[in-house]
VMD Tcl script that draws the C-alpha trace (Angstrom):
set ca {
  {-24.75 -45.68 47.49}
  {-21.13 -45.28 48.60}
  {-18.21 -45.14 46.32}
  {-15.13 -46.94 47.22}
  {-11.90 -45.28 46.19}
  {-8.90 -47.50 46.06}
  {-6.41 -44.65 45.48}
  {-5.51 -41.45 47.27}
  {-6.12 -38.08 45.78}
  {-3.10 -36.45 44.24}
  {-2.38 -32.73 44.20}
  {-1.12 -29.88 46.31}
  {-2.71 -28.85 49.56}
  {-3.72 -25.28 50.40}
  {-0.77 -24.90 52.80}
  {1.57 -26.23 50.12}
  {0.15 -23.75 47.61}
  {0.67 -20.84 50.04}
  {4.28 -21.97 50.62}
  {5.01 -22.17 46.88}
  {3.47 -18.73 46.29}
  {5.55 -17.24 49.13}
  {8.79 -18.68 47.72}
  {7.97 -17.48 44.19}
  {7.08 -14.01 45.50}
  {10.39 -13.79 47.40}
  {12.37 -14.79 44.33}
  {10.36 -12.30 42.26}
  {11.22 -9.45 44.63}
  {14.95 -10.29 44.42}
  {14.83 -10.45 40.63}
  {12.97 -7.14 40.50}
  {15.76 -5.56 42.57}
  {18.54 -7.16 40.50}
  {17.24 -6.09 37.07}
  {18.13 -2.37 37.50}
  {21.73 -3.32 38.36}
  {21.94 -5.46 35.22}
  {20.59 -2.58 33.12}
  {23.15 -0.25 34.67}
  {25.90 -2.79 33.85}
  {24.79 -2.79 30.22}
  {24.93 1.02 30.20}
  {28.45 0.89 31.67}
  {29.57 -1.56 28.98}
  {28.11 0.66 26.25}
  {29.81 3.76 27.71}
  {33.16 1.93 27.95}
  {32.94 0.67 24.37}
  {32.13 4.16 23.10}
  {34.87 5.86 25.12}
  {37.75 3.42 24.44}
  {38.54 5.18 21.15}
  {40.05 8.22 22.86}
  {43.75 8.94 22.39}
  {44.68 9.46 26.04}
  {43.44 8.19 29.37}
  {42.08 11.67 30.15}
  {40.01 11.68 26.95}
  {38.65 8.22 27.73}
  {37.68 9.26 31.26}
  {36.02 12.47 30.00}
  {34.07 10.56 27.37}
  {32.97 7.99 29.95}
  {31.94 10.77 32.34}
  {29.74 12.36 29.68}
  {28.15 9.00 28.81}
  {27.57 8.22 32.49}
  {25.78 11.55 32.95}
  {23.46 10.74 30.05}
  {22.78 7.14 31.13}
  {22.61 8.00 34.87}
  {25.44 5.63 35.87}
  {26.10 5.85 39.60}
  {28.02 2.64 40.43}
  {31.18 3.42 38.47}
  {32.95 6.71 37.99}
  {35.69 7.70 35.56}
  {38.33 7.21 38.27}
  {37.27 3.54 38.63}
  {38.34 2.70 35.07}
  {41.64 0.90 34.58}
  {43.07 2.01 31.23}
  {46.00 0.24 29.55}
  {47.49 0.14 26.05}
  {47.79 -3.24 24.33}
  {49.13 -3.39 20.74}
  {48.37 0.32 20.13}
  {44.78 -0.12 21.32}
  {43.24 1.15 24.52}
  {41.88 -1.53 26.83}
  {39.47 -0.32 29.50}
  {38.67 -2.55 32.49}
  {36.24 -2.17 35.34}
  {35.14 -4.38 38.22}
  {32.65 -3.52 40.95}
  {30.25 -5.14 43.42}
  {26.58 -4.42 44.00}
  {24.79 -5.50 47.18}
  {21.04 -6.03 47.40}
  {19.48 -6.30 50.86}
  {17.32 -9.42 51.12}
  {16.14 -9.62 54.73}
  {17.67 -9.19 58.17}
  {21.44 -9.56 57.90}
  {21.30 -11.29 54.48}
  {22.47 -9.60 51.28}
  {22.70 -10.70 47.67}
  {26.15 -9.84 46.26}
  {26.45 -9.29 42.51}
  {29.98 -8.98 41.08}
  {30.32 -7.25 37.75}
  {33.45 -6.95 35.61}
  {34.15 -6.05 32.02}
  {37.13 -5.49 29.75}
  {37.01 -3.94 26.30}
  {38.61 -5.80 23.44}
}
mol new
graphics top color blue
foreach p $ca { graphics top sphere $p radius 0.5 }
foreach p [lrange $ca 0 end-1] q [lrange $ca 1 end] { graphics top cylinder $p $q radius 0.2 }
display resetview
């Protein structure tokens, strides 16, 4: 007894499955490399918010340097902070780039910037 099928089977082939897994694995590796830079950015923001209450630029830089030693911040140093006074409040700004090597000559560029309020 033979069955007659009037429709085609639907689904993903083995080669298609391997391709999808390879793409997802590649994206997963990039995300795994980007997460530490995002965590470092959060530490930088926290250190800037805590140090903006200093009276002078030197005090702000010293406070940021101490916080960066505790949180192991390597991307931004105290000299990279731009400190200004606006309406008798200190405003601290920072902007920096982080590159993540993907493959061959390709890099993923992440641009971070923050300004205290």
